[in-house]
Short mmCIF file of the C-alpha atoms (twelve columns), coordinates in Angstrom:
data_MODEL
# 
_entry.id   MODEL 
# 
loop_
_atom_site.group_PDB 
_atom_site.id 
_atom_site.type_symbol 
_atom_site.label_atom_id 
_atom_site.label_alt_id 
_atom_site.label_comp_id 
_atom_site.label_asym_id 
_atom_site.label_seq_id 
_atom_site.Cartn_x 
_atom_site.Cartn_y 
_atom_site.Cartn_z 
_atom_site.pdbx_PDB_model_num 
ATOM 1   C CA . MET A 1   -0.044  0.183  -0.266  1 
ATOM 2   C CA . GLY A 2   2.681   2.315  1.156   1 
ATOM 3   C CA . ASN A 3   4.134   1.583  -2.400  1 
ATOM 4   C CA . ASP A 4   1.686   2.190  -4.222  1 
ATOM 5   C CA . ARG A 5   1.318   5.777  -2.541  1 
ATOM 6   C CA . LEU A 6   4.874   6.314  -3.552  1 
ATOM 7   C CA . ARG A 7   4.136   5.349  -6.970  1 
ATOM 8   C CA . ALA A 8   1.098   7.598  -6.864  1 
ATOM 9   C CA . PHE A 9   3.146   11.115 -6.380  1 
ATOM 10  C CA . ALA A 10  3.687   12.971 -9.100  1 
ATOM 11  C CA . GLY A 11  7.156   13.020 -10.861 1 
ATOM 12  C CA . TRP A 12  8.633   9.997  -8.958  1 
ATOM 13  C CA . ARG A 13  10.829  7.433  -10.723 1 
ATOM 14  C CA . HIS A 14  13.018  4.890  -9.170  1 
ATOM 15  C CA . PRO A 15  16.292  5.063  -8.212  1 
ATOM 16  C CA . ALA A 16  17.810  2.994  -11.285 1 
ATOM 17  C CA . ALA A 17  15.785  5.384  -13.622 1 
ATOM 18  C CA . ALA A 18  17.827  7.947  -12.554 1 
ATOM 19  C CA . GLY A 19  20.978  6.737  -14.737 1 
ATOM 20  C CA . GLY A 20  22.928  5.805  -11.713 1 
ATOM 21  C CA . ARG A 21  22.607  3.644  -8.263  1 
ATOM 22  C CA . GLY A 22  21.327  4.876  -5.117  1 
ATOM 23  C CA . HIS A 23  20.697  8.545  -7.115  1 
ATOM 24  C CA . ALA A 24  17.229  9.312  -6.916  1 
ATOM 25  C CA . ARG A 25  15.895  11.973 -9.098  1 
ATOM 26  C CA . ARG A 26  15.088  15.182 -7.061  1 
ATOM 27  C CA . LEU A 27  11.799  16.142 -6.980  1 
ATOM 28  C CA . PRO A 28  10.790  20.289 -8.373  1 
ATOM 29  C CA . ARG A 29  10.646  22.579 -5.785  1 
ATOM 30  C CA . ARG A 30  7.590   25.009 -5.560  1 
ATOM 31  C CA . ASP A 31  7.383   28.483 -5.736  1 
ATOM 32  C CA . VAL A 32  6.148   30.524 -2.674  1 
ATOM 33  C CA . GLY A 33  2.504   31.156 -4.420  1 
ATOM 34  C CA . GLU A 34  2.344   28.300 -6.560  1 
ATOM 35  C CA . ARG A 35  0.068   25.276 -6.646  1 
ATOM 36  C CA . HIS A 36  0.202   21.528 -7.343  1 
ATOM 37  C CA . VAL A 37  -2.662  21.002 -10.106 1 
ATOM 38  C CA . GLU A 38  -3.162  16.835 -11.493 1 
ATOM 39  C CA . GLY A 39  -4.364  15.949 -14.096 1 
ATOM 40  C CA . THR A 40  -5.013  19.394 -15.948 1 
ATOM 41  C CA . GLU A 41  -4.013  17.930 -19.458 1 
ATOM 42  C CA . PRO A 42  -4.399  14.619 -20.724 1 
ATOM 43  C CA . GLY A 43  -0.394  12.404 -20.214 1 
ATOM 44  C CA . ARG A 44  0.356   15.948 -17.815 1 
ATOM 45  C CA . ARG A 45  0.833   15.396 -13.911 1 
ATOM 46  C CA . GLY A 46  2.262   17.507 -12.025 1 
ATOM 47  C CA . GLU A 47  1.389   20.675 -13.597 1 
ATOM 48  C CA . ARG A 48  2.488   23.780 -11.716 1 
ATOM 49  C CA . ARG A 49  0.331   27.023 -11.886 1 
ATOM 50  C CA . PRO A 50  0.629   30.572 -10.243 1 
ATOM 51  C CA . MET A 51  -1.609  31.747 -7.890  1 
ATOM 52  C CA . ARG A 52  -3.023  34.802 -9.622  1 
ATOM 53  C CA . ARG A 53  -3.870  38.044 -7.017  1 
ATOM 54  C CA . ARG A 54  -5.371  41.187 -8.587  1 
ATOM 55  C CA . PRO A 55  -5.340  43.954 -5.632  1 
ATOM 56  C CA . GLY A 56  -5.674  46.868 -7.412  1 
ATOM 57  C CA . PRO A 57  -9.845  46.573 -7.255  1 
ATOM 58  C CA . VAL A 58  -9.758  45.836 -3.808  1 
ATOM 59  C CA . ALA A 59  -7.046  49.012 -3.140  1 
ATOM 60  C CA . LEU A 60  -9.024  51.394 -5.401  1 
ATOM 61  C CA . LEU A 61  -12.378 50.354 -3.920  1 
ATOM 62  C CA . MET A 62  -10.505 50.713 0.045   1 
ATOM 63  C CA . LEU A 63  -9.723  54.454 -1.487  1 
ATOM 64  C CA . ALA A 64  -12.644 55.279 -2.206  1 
ATOM 65  C CA . CYS A 65  -14.318 54.449 0.933   1 
ATOM 66  C CA . ALA A 66  -11.826 56.158 3.096   1 
ATOM 67  C CA . GLY A 67  -12.402 59.014 1.288   1 
ATOM 68  C CA . CYS A 68  -16.393 58.847 1.532   1 
ATOM 69  C CA . ALA A 69  -15.832 58.056 5.494   1 
ATOM 70  C CA . ARG A 70  -13.411 61.532 5.884   1 
ATOM 71  C CA . GLU A 71  -16.651 63.342 4.268   1 
ATOM 72  C CA . SER A 72  -18.382 62.262 7.253   1 
ATOM 73  C CA . THR A 73  -16.795 61.745 10.215  1 
ATOM 74  C CA . PRO A 74  -16.413 64.517 11.921  1 
ATOM 75  C CA . MET A 75  -14.746 62.973 14.834  1 
ATOM 76  C CA . ASP A 76  -11.788 62.380 12.204  1 
ATOM 77  C CA . TYR A 77  -8.623  63.834 14.019  1 
ATOM 78  C CA . MET A 78  -6.525  62.873 10.943  1 
ATOM 79  C CA . HIS A 79  -8.144  65.873 8.973   1 
ATOM 80  C CA . GLY A 80  -9.602  69.246 8.681   1 
ATOM 81  C CA . ALA A 81  -8.184  70.692 12.104  1 
ATOM 82  C CA . ALA A 82  -10.464 73.949 12.808  1 
ATOM 83  C CA . GLY A 83  -7.997  75.499 15.508  1 
ATOM 84  C CA . PRO A 84  -4.011  75.926 16.119  1 
ATOM 85  C CA . ALA A 85  -4.754  73.816 19.133  1 
ATOM 86  C CA . GLN A 86  -5.697  70.694 17.050  1 
ATOM 87  C CA . MET A 87  -3.453  71.994 13.884  1 
ATOM 88  C CA . PRO A 88  0.150   70.212 16.000  1 
ATOM 89  C CA . ILE A 89  -1.821  67.385 16.775  1 
ATOM 90  C CA . GLN A 90  -2.802  66.305 13.525  1 
ATOM 91  C CA . ALA A 91  0.156   67.300 12.302  1 
ATOM 92  C CA . LEU A 92  1.917   65.034 14.569  1 
ATOM 93  C CA . ALA A 93  -0.647  61.711 13.494  1 
ATOM 94  C CA . GLN A 94  -0.298  62.304 10.277  1 
ATOM 95  C CA . GLY A 95  3.550   62.485 10.405  1 
ATOM 96  C CA . PHE A 96  3.919   59.304 13.216  1 
ATOM 97  C CA . THR A 97  1.568   57.786 10.860  1 
ATOM 98  C CA . ALA A 98  3.628   57.996 7.574   1 
ATOM 99  C CA . ILE A 99  6.960   56.606 9.495   1 
ATOM 100 C CA . CYS A 100 5.207   53.514 11.642  1 
ATOM 101 C CA . THR A 101 3.896   52.638 7.653   1 
ATOM 102 C CA . ALA A 102 7.241   52.969 5.983   1 
ATOM 103 C CA . VAL A 103 8.892   51.273 8.970   1 
ATOM 104 C CA . VAL A 104 6.424   48.764 8.277   1 
ATOM 105 C CA . ALA A 105 6.631   48.592 4.190   1 
ATOM 106 C CA . ILE A 106 10.758  48.423 4.733   1 
ATOM 107 C CA . ILE A 107 10.635  45.392 7.447   1 
ATOM 108 C CA . ALA A 108 8.264   43.978 4.715   1 
ATOM 109 C CA . VAL A 109 10.348  44.534 1.517   1 
ATOM 110 C CA . LEU A 110 13.206  43.123 3.377   1 
ATOM 111 C CA . LEU A 111 10.964  40.102 4.642   1 
ATOM 112 C CA . ILE A 112 9.963   39.233 1.441   1 
ATOM 113 C CA . VAL A 113 13.281  39.965 -0.383  1 
ATOM 114 C CA . SER A 114 15.515  37.710 2.270   1 
ATOM 115 C CA . VAL A 115 12.350  34.590 2.187   1 
ATOM 116 C CA . ARG A 116 13.064  34.326 -1.891  1 
ATOM 117 C CA . ARG A 117 17.009  34.642 -1.499  1 
ATOM 118 C CA . GLY A 118 17.034  32.046 0.553   1 
ATOM 119 C CA . ILE A 119 14.792  30.236 -1.708  1 
ATOM 120 C CA . ARG A 120 16.647  30.850 -4.532  1 
ATOM 121 C CA . GLU A 121 19.707  29.487 -2.269  1 
ATOM 122 C CA . GLN A 122 18.665  26.225 -1.360  1 
ATOM 123 C CA . ARG A 123 17.750  25.264 -4.464  1 
ATOM 124 C CA . ASN A 124 20.627  25.724 -5.870  1 
ATOM 125 C CA . ASP A 125 22.992  24.512 -2.924  1 
ATOM 126 C CA . GLY A 126 20.530  22.191 -1.102  1 
ATOM 127 C CA . ASP A 127 20.693  22.046 2.349   1 
ATOM 128 C CA . ALA A 128 24.044  24.082 2.536   1 
ATOM 129 C CA . VAL A 129 23.983  27.662 4.764   1 
ATOM 130 C CA . THR A 130 26.098  29.286 2.710   1 
ATOM 131 C CA . PRO A 131 27.965  31.632 6.032   1 
ATOM 132 C CA . GLY A 132 28.465  35.680 6.449   1 
ATOM 133 C CA . ARG A 133 24.963  36.285 5.102   1 
ATOM 134 C CA . ASN A 134 23.342  37.293 9.301   1 
ATOM 135 C CA . GLY A 135 25.195  38.225 12.095  1 
ATOM 136 C CA . MET A 136 25.683  41.546 13.579  1 
ATOM 137 C CA . PRO A 137 25.781  44.187 10.861  1 
ATOM 138 C CA . TRP A 138 21.949  43.336 10.818  1 
ATOM 139 C CA . ILE A 139 21.963  44.297 14.031  1 
ATOM 140 C CA . TYR A 140 24.074  47.290 13.434  1 
ATOM 141 C CA . TRP A 141 22.068  48.755 10.627  1 
ATOM 142 C CA . GLY A 142 18.464  47.910 12.509  1 
ATOM 143 C CA . VAL A 143 20.170  50.286 15.613  1 
ATOM 144 C CA . GLY A 144 21.804  52.904 14.047  1 
ATOM 145 C CA . LEU A 145 18.552  53.911 11.645  1 
ATOM 146 C CA . SER A 146 15.935  53.105 14.716  1 
ATOM 147 C CA . VAL A 147 17.783  55.326 17.730  1 
ATOM 148 C CA . PRO A 148 17.337  58.315 15.181  1 
ATOM 149 C CA . VAL A 149 14.185  58.108 13.880  1 
ATOM 150 C CA . LEU A 150 12.637  57.135 17.882  1 
ATOM 151 C CA . LEU A 151 14.706  60.498 18.981  1 
ATOM 152 C CA . ALA A 152 13.135  63.007 16.009  1 
ATOM 153 C CA . MET A 153 9.674   61.677 16.829  1 
ATOM 154 C CA . THR A 154 10.236  62.079 20.577  1 
ATOM 155 C CA . VAL A 155 11.492  65.599 20.359  1 
ATOM 156 C CA . TRP A 156 8.669   66.447 18.155  1 
ATOM 157 C CA . SER A 157 5.916   64.885 20.298  1 
ATOM 158 C CA . LEU A 158 7.752   66.936 22.854  1 
ATOM 159 C CA . LEU A 159 7.451   70.343 20.782  1 
ATOM 160 C CA . ALA A 160 3.851   69.238 19.910  1 
ATOM 161 C CA . THR A 161 2.654   69.089 23.856  1 
ATOM 162 C CA . ARG A 162 4.563   72.725 24.226  1 
ATOM 163 C CA . ALA A 163 2.458   74.197 21.672  1 
ATOM 164 C CA . VAL A 164 -0.793  73.147 22.201  1 
ATOM 165 C CA . ALA A 165 0.498   73.921 26.222  1 
ATOM 166 C CA . THR A 166 -0.731  77.500 26.208  1 
ATOM 167 C CA . PRO A 167 -3.254  80.042 24.114  1 
ATOM 168 C CA . PRO A 168 -1.258  82.115 21.198  1 
ATOM 169 C CA . ALA A 169 -3.381  85.598 23.421  1 
ATOM 170 C CA . ALA A 170 -5.365  85.776 26.681  1 
ATOM 171 C CA . PRO A 171 -8.611  84.167 26.345  1 
ATOM 172 C CA . ALA A 172 -11.992 86.180 25.001  1 
ATOM 173 C CA . VAL A 173 -14.252 83.849 27.042  1 
ATOM 174 C CA . ASP A 174 -13.880 81.219 30.659  1 
ATOM 175 C CA . VAL A 175 -16.224 78.283 30.399  1 
ATOM 176 C CA . GLU A 176 -16.540 75.560 33.535  1 
ATOM 177 C CA . VAL A 177 -17.625 71.873 32.193  1 
ATOM 178 C CA . ILE A 178 -18.844 69.896 34.747  1 
ATOM 179 C CA . GLY A 179 -19.473 66.179 33.589  1 
ATOM 180 C CA . HIS A 180 -22.233 64.247 34.341  1 
ATOM 181 C CA . GLN A 181 -23.770 60.993 33.635  1 
ATOM 182 C CA . TRP A 182 -23.950 61.454 31.073  1 
ATOM 183 C CA . TRP A 183 -24.570 64.956 30.195  1 
ATOM 184 C CA . TRP A 184 -22.273 68.197 30.093  1 
ATOM 185 C CA . GLU A 185 -22.812 71.155 32.018  1 
ATOM 186 C CA . LEU A 186 -21.638 74.545 30.619  1 
ATOM 187 C CA . ARG A 187 -21.152 77.832 33.286  1 
ATOM 188 C CA . TYR A 188 -19.929 80.508 31.176  1 
ATOM 189 C CA . HIS A 189 -18.895 83.532 33.624  1 
ATOM 190 C CA . GLY A 190 -18.526 87.893 33.401  1 
ATOM 191 C CA . ASP A 191 -17.702 90.268 34.988  1 
ATOM 192 C CA . ARG A 192 -20.958 89.416 37.898  1 
ATOM 193 C CA . ALA A 193 -22.044 86.878 39.821  1 
ATOM 194 C CA . SER A 194 -25.330 87.634 38.106  1 
ATOM 195 C CA . ASP A 195 -23.613 87.626 34.572  1 
ATOM 196 C CA . ILE A 196 -23.415 83.479 35.211  1 
ATOM 197 C CA . VAL A 197 -24.879 81.869 32.272  1 
ATOM 198 C CA . THR A 198 -25.882 78.138 32.975  1 
ATOM 199 C CA . THR A 199 -26.517 75.656 29.875  1 
ATOM 200 C CA . ALA A 200 -26.039 71.993 28.711  1 
ATOM 201 C CA . ASN A 201 -24.572 69.647 25.796  1 
ATOM 202 C CA . GLU A 202 -23.596 72.731 23.395  1 
ATOM 203 C CA . LEU A 203 -20.928 74.593 23.954  1 
ATOM 204 C CA . VAL A 204 -21.159 78.142 22.091  1 
ATOM 205 C CA . VAL A 205 -17.913 80.305 21.261  1 
ATOM 206 C CA . PRO A 206 -16.587 83.497 19.047  1 
ATOM 207 C CA . VAL A 207 -14.768 82.368 16.234  1 
ATOM 208 C CA . GLY A 208 -10.875 83.277 16.322  1 
ATOM 209 C CA . GLN A 209 -10.578 83.970 19.516  1 
ATOM 210 C CA . PRO A 210 -9.481  81.268 21.966  1 
ATOM 211 C CA . VAL A 211 -11.900 79.881 24.666  1 
ATOM 212 C CA . ARG A 212 -10.237 78.737 28.273  1 
ATOM 213 C CA . LEU A 213 -12.143 75.687 29.708  1 
ATOM 214 C CA . ARG A 214 -11.821 74.618 33.364  1 
ATOM 215 C CA . MET A 215 -12.943 70.855 33.735  1 
ATOM 216 C CA . THR A 216 -14.392 68.926 36.896  1 
ATOM 217 C CA . SER A 217 -16.028 65.689 36.896  1 
ATOM 218 C CA . ALA A 218 -19.806 65.643 39.580  1 
ATOM 219 C CA . ASP A 219 -19.089 61.792 39.546  1 
ATOM 220 C CA . VAL A 220 -16.816 59.352 37.213  1 
ATOM 221 C CA . ILE A 221 -14.303 60.606 35.216  1 
ATOM 222 C CA . HIS A 222 -15.037 61.591 31.754  1 
ATOM 223 C CA . ASP A 223 -13.113 62.744 29.075  1 
ATOM 224 C CA . PHE A 224 -13.614 65.871 26.668  1 
ATOM 225 C CA . TRP A 225 -12.635 65.451 23.344  1 
ATOM 226 C CA . VAL A 226 -13.798 67.903 20.397  1 
ATOM 227 C CA . PRO A 227 -11.473 66.108 17.802  1 
ATOM 228 C CA . LYS A 228 -11.347 69.108 15.342  1 
ATOM 229 C CA . LEU A 229 -10.831 71.482 17.747  1 
ATOM 230 C CA . GLY A 230 -7.977  70.550 20.453  1 
ATOM 231 C CA . PRO A 231 -6.742  67.624 22.382  1 
ATOM 232 C CA . LYS A 232 -8.227  65.510 24.851  1 
ATOM 233 C CA . MET A 233 -8.777  66.605 28.220  1 
ATOM 234 C CA . ASP A 234 -9.894  64.390 31.409  1 
ATOM 235 C CA . LEU A 235 -12.715 65.533 34.324  1 
ATOM 236 C CA . VAL A 236 -11.693 64.292 37.306  1 
ATOM 237 C CA . PRO A 237 -13.677 64.384 40.210  1 
ATOM 238 C CA . GLY A 238 -12.595 66.896 43.234  1 
ATOM 239 C CA . GLN A 239 -10.215 68.845 40.844  1 
ATOM 240 C CA . TRP A 240 -10.115 71.062 38.474  1 
ATOM 241 C CA . ASN A 241 -8.108  70.500 35.050  1 
ATOM 242 C CA . ASN A 242 -7.232  73.559 32.853  1 
ATOM 243 C CA . SER A 243 -7.895  73.120 28.477  1 
ATOM 244 C CA . TRP A 244 -8.540  75.285 25.663  1 
ATOM 245 C CA . PHE A 245 -8.727  75.770 22.586  1 
ATOM 246 C CA . GLN A 246 -10.230 78.108 19.120  1 
ATOM 247 C CA . ALA A 247 -12.519 77.780 16.191  1 
ATOM 248 C CA . ASP A 248 -11.235 79.589 13.275  1 
ATOM 249 C CA . ARG A 249 -14.089 78.871 11.025  1 
ATOM 250 C CA . ALA A 250 -17.893 79.398 11.427  1 
ATOM 251 C CA . GLY A 251 -19.670 76.097 12.384  1 
ATOM 252 C CA . VAL A 252 -20.892 73.365 14.176  1 
ATOM 253 C CA . TYR A 253 -18.238 70.891 15.752  1 
ATOM 254 C CA . VAL A 254 -18.972 67.471 17.316  1 
ATOM 255 C CA . GLY A 255 -17.783 65.820 20.137  1 
ATOM 256 C CA . GLN A 256 -17.730 63.218 22.519  1 
ATOM 257 C CA . CYS A 257 -16.899 61.813 25.707  1 
ATOM 258 C CA . ALA A 258 -13.409 59.844 25.541  1 
ATOM 259 C CA . GLU A 259 -13.451 58.057 29.124  1 
ATOM 260 C CA . TYR A 260 -16.012 54.895 29.558  1 
ATOM 261 C CA . CYS A 261 -18.223 56.136 31.951  1 
ATOM 262 C CA . GLY A 262 -20.590 54.115 32.017  1 
ATOM 263 C CA . VAL A 263 -23.199 51.853 30.438  1 
ATOM 264 C CA . GLU A 264 -24.293 54.893 28.110  1 
ATOM 265 C CA . HIS A 265 -21.010 56.408 27.640  1 
ATOM 266 C CA . GLY A 266 -21.211 55.864 24.125  1 
ATOM 267 C CA . LYS A 267 -24.650 58.714 24.593  1 
ATOM 268 C CA . MET A 268 -22.810 61.468 25.823  1 
ATOM 269 C CA . GLY A 269 -22.401 63.438 23.020  1 
ATOM 270 C CA . ILE A 270 -21.587 67.877 22.376  1 
ATOM 271 C CA . ARG A 271 -21.747 70.019 20.404  1 
ATOM 272 C CA . VAL A 272 -19.106 73.464 19.699  1 
ATOM 273 C CA . ARG A 273 -21.273 76.294 17.986  1 
ATOM 274 C CA . ALA A 274 -18.842 78.625 16.908  1 
ATOM 275 C CA . LEU A 275 -20.480 82.030 15.783  1 
ATOM 276 C CA . PRO A 276 -19.252 85.346 14.436  1 
ATOM 277 C CA . LYS A 277 -18.614 87.676 17.552  1 
ATOM 278 C CA . ALA A 278 -21.660 89.575 16.960  1 
ATOM 279 C CA . GLN A 279 -23.680 86.670 16.914  1 
ATOM 280 C CA . PHE A 280 -22.256 85.551 20.045  1 
ATOM 281 C CA . ASP A 281 -22.281 88.496 22.099  1 
ATOM 282 C CA . THR A 282 -25.990 88.323 20.816  1 
ATOM 283 C CA . TRP A 283 -26.503 85.122 21.921  1 
ATOM 284 C CA . LEU A 284 -24.889 85.959 25.303  1 
ATOM 285 C CA . ALA A 285 -26.468 88.516 26.118  1 
ATOM 286 C CA . LEU A 286 -29.827 86.190 25.428  1 
ATOM 287 C CA . GLU A 287 -28.475 83.761 27.099  1 
ATOM 288 C CA . ARG A 288 -28.749 85.577 30.425  1 
ATOM 289 C CA . GLN A 289 -31.685 86.647 30.312  1 
ATOM 290 C CA . PRO A 290 -34.491 84.656 32.695  1 
ATOM 291 C CA . ALA A 291 -37.313 82.726 30.814  1 
ATOM 292 C CA . LEU A 292 -40.417 84.326 30.195  1 
ATOM 293 C CA . PRO A 293 -42.881 84.072 32.549  1 
ATOM 294 C CA . SER A 294 -45.940 81.649 31.581  1 
ATOM 295 C CA . ILE A 295 -49.109 80.872 33.435  1 
ATOM 296 C CA . ASN A 296 -50.337 77.854 31.003  1 
ATOM 297 C CA . ARG A 297 -50.881 74.512 31.899  1 
ATOM 298 C CA . GLY A 298 -47.114 73.360 30.708  1 
ATOM 299 C CA . ALA A 299 -45.601 75.696 32.748  1 
ATOM 300 C CA . GLN A 300 -47.790 74.632 36.353  1 
ATOM 301 C CA . VAL A 301 -47.313 70.533 35.196  1 
ATOM 302 C CA . PHE A 302 -43.142 71.504 34.854  1 
ATOM 303 C CA . GLY A 303 -43.241 72.889 37.759  1 
ATOM 304 C CA . GLN A 304 -44.374 70.427 39.583  1 
ATOM 305 C CA . ALA A 305 -42.968 67.638 38.035  1 
ATOM 306 C CA . CYS A 306 -39.752 68.592 36.697  1 
ATOM 307 C CA . ALA A 307 -39.095 71.434 38.540  1 
ATOM 308 C CA . ALA A 308 -37.168 69.678 41.499  1 
ATOM 309 C CA . CYS A 309 -34.583 68.114 38.724  1 
ATOM 310 C CA . HIS A 310 -34.447 71.035 36.045  1 
ATOM 311 C CA . THR A 311 -34.074 75.311 36.289  1 
ATOM 312 C CA . VAL A 312 -36.034 77.538 34.734  1 
ATOM 313 C CA . ARG A 313 -34.150 80.814 35.501  1 
ATOM 314 C CA . GLY A 314 -36.861 83.277 36.021  1 
ATOM 315 C CA . THR A 315 -39.450 81.005 37.491  1 
ATOM 316 C CA . GLY A 316 -39.721 78.517 40.499  1 
ATOM 317 C CA . ALA A 317 -38.247 75.855 38.644  1 
ATOM 318 C CA . GLY A 318 -34.707 75.123 40.944  1 
ATOM 319 C CA . GLY A 319 -33.318 71.907 40.429  1 
ATOM 320 C CA . ILE A 320 -29.958 71.040 40.220  1 
ATOM 321 C CA . VAL A 321 -29.611 67.713 39.047  1 
ATOM 322 C CA . GLY A 322 -30.462 67.862 35.676  1 
ATOM 323 C CA . PRO A 323 -29.815 70.078 33.135  1 
ATOM 324 C CA . ASP A 324 -30.583 74.165 33.220  1 
ATOM 325 C CA . LEU A 325 -32.975 74.018 30.572  1 
ATOM 326 C CA . THR A 326 -33.706 77.936 30.679  1 
ATOM 327 C CA . HIS A 327 -33.457 78.068 26.618  1 
ATOM 328 C CA . VAL A 328 -33.529 75.067 25.577  1 
ATOM 329 C CA . ALA A 329 -35.705 75.249 22.819  1 
ATOM 330 C CA . GLY A 330 -32.763 77.084 21.267  1 
ATOM 331 C CA . ARG A 331 -30.209 74.321 21.492  1 
ATOM 332 C CA . LEU A 332 -29.673 71.813 18.249  1 
ATOM 333 C CA . THR A 333 -30.535 68.621 19.704  1 
ATOM 334 C CA . LEU A 334 -31.557 67.068 23.177  1 
ATOM 335 C CA . ALA A 335 -30.449 64.226 25.256  1 
ATOM 336 C CA . ALA A 336 -26.501 65.235 24.688  1 
ATOM 337 C CA . GLY A 337 -26.668 64.529 20.786  1 
ATOM 338 C CA . MET A 338 -28.679 61.999 20.556  1 
ATOM 339 C CA . LEU A 339 -32.029 63.674 19.430  1 
ATOM 340 C CA . PRO A 340 -32.836 66.322 17.204  1 
ATOM 341 C CA . ASN A 341 -34.448 69.607 19.222  1 
ATOM 342 C CA . THR A 342 -38.271 69.567 17.518  1 
ATOM 343 C CA . PRO A 343 -41.125 69.057 19.121  1 
ATOM 344 C CA . THR A 344 -41.103 64.856 18.549  1 
ATOM 345 C CA . ALA A 345 -38.263 64.804 19.283  1 
ATOM 346 C CA . ARG A 346 -39.017 66.598 22.331  1 
ATOM 347 C CA . MET A 347 -41.916 64.288 23.434  1 
ATOM 348 C CA . THR A 348 -40.039 60.977 22.959  1 
ATOM 349 C CA . TRP A 349 -37.422 62.339 25.281  1 
ATOM 350 C CA . VAL A 350 -40.199 63.211 28.074  1 
ATOM 351 C CA . ALA A 351 -42.140 59.986 27.452  1 
ATOM 352 C CA . HIS A 352 -39.402 57.269 27.062  1 
ATOM 353 C CA . THR A 353 -36.824 58.560 28.096  1 
ATOM 354 C CA . GLN A 354 -35.102 55.036 29.681  1 
ATOM 355 C CA . GLN A 355 -35.427 54.077 26.140  1 
ATOM 356 C CA . VAL A 356 -33.938 56.567 24.065  1 
ATOM 357 C CA . LYS A 357 -30.853 56.496 27.309  1 
ATOM 358 C CA . PRO A 358 -31.383 54.005 29.228  1 
ATOM 359 C CA . GLY A 359 -29.940 54.382 32.995  1 
ATOM 360 C CA . ALA A 360 -29.963 57.987 32.494  1 
ATOM 361 C CA . GLN A 361 -30.907 59.546 35.713  1 
ATOM 362 C CA . MET A 362 -34.718 61.041 34.313  1 
ATOM 363 C CA . PRO A 363 -37.112 58.947 35.124  1 
ATOM 364 C CA . GLU A 364 -40.067 58.692 33.405  1 
ATOM 365 C CA . VAL A 365 -42.414 60.043 35.012  1 
ATOM 366 C CA . PRO A 366 -45.835 59.295 34.652  1 
ATOM 367 C CA . LEU A 367 -48.195 61.560 33.401  1 
ATOM 368 C CA . ALA A 368 -51.626 62.052 30.960  1 
ATOM 369 C CA . ASP A 369 -51.111 61.922 27.862  1 
ATOM 370 C CA . VAL A 370 -52.799 65.724 27.420  1 
ATOM 371 C CA . ASP A 371 -50.412 66.822 30.300  1 
ATOM 372 C CA . ARG A 372 -47.165 65.443 29.081  1 
ATOM 373 C CA . ALA A 373 -47.914 67.040 25.603  1 
ATOM 374 C CA . ALA A 374 -48.760 70.596 27.363  1 
ATOM 375 C CA . VAL A 375 -45.078 70.073 28.787  1 
ATOM 376 C CA . VAL A 376 -43.925 69.865 25.575  1 
ATOM 377 C CA . ASP A 377 -44.747 72.781 24.526  1 
ATOM 378 C CA . TYR A 378 -43.755 74.966 27.161  1 
ATOM 379 C CA . LEU A 379 -40.592 73.179 26.345  1 
ATOM 380 C CA . GLY A 380 -40.823 74.779 22.860  1 
ATOM 381 C CA . THR A 381 -41.270 78.294 24.344  1 
ATOM 382 C CA . LEU A 382 -38.041 78.208 25.796  1 
ATOM 383 C CA . ARG A 383 -36.212 80.414 24.030  1 
# 
């Protein structure tokens, strides 16, 4: 049975057929990437056919997808820096990516060359090992190239850290950022205590002016990160950390808590609205005004069911557990970026809070449908 299997192997010949005693014919070796194909043509056995790969279309498809993702990914920190606090970080990320890509490419080329050379030498010389091709020279080359590159990357990192440590000019706005599970409390300070403005989840800043952030947490560690505007900064309970950024272009920038902070960590988003200076001053003046008094049904129900947790300045609602809702209708989103600020979304948030954001501290208050609709209408008047 064993001899039959040997004879069935393509290319096998008896030693006597090789033309001499004890000298069997050496079987052909297959190159890397080739496969053995049997029975392809009558009378031909053991034909070798190279495996064909076409990476070109796949690579083009990947590049096209990457281009689309770049346009639709607001959390991309590799492109589109919108301020001086992010530009050194973006350059550092792009530079390190290029260096690491080059290192991987060089290693891959050397590996392929060494493997092909080893196969060729083994085919020509049998199992003999050619001396003098390995050893310390490779170590010398590796150390000689790696140390300067790593040293340059270290110096580059230190320079980038220094560049983002302090703003280029005196900050025009001071904002306290307090992280909660799972929303952001934002306090704008002024010259007087009455000038303090408290809002939530939407940071409005003037274009082209540095903004100083003083940050802490009310519960667990959070991380404030708006990739287009600046680096990350931890919010630690009982500790105030300082950071800054500057938006050089008007627009809305998307951010996210970048430190796992509980079950709804992924739903703790933040928006930064950069407005021209005149529009920002108008917005800030309006935010400092209390809400207009209302005697409608919605205001009454809100005072009974919601005032224990939320503040509406100018009314009897003074709760500090949840976000300040004084001008909530003027914000872009609800629930830390989870929902658009529309009447339908407000109804969804009030009626089904735990379905939208399970684990949120806001309970689903049992209200009659008519009372819930009145509260939603009242919130829509808080501009």
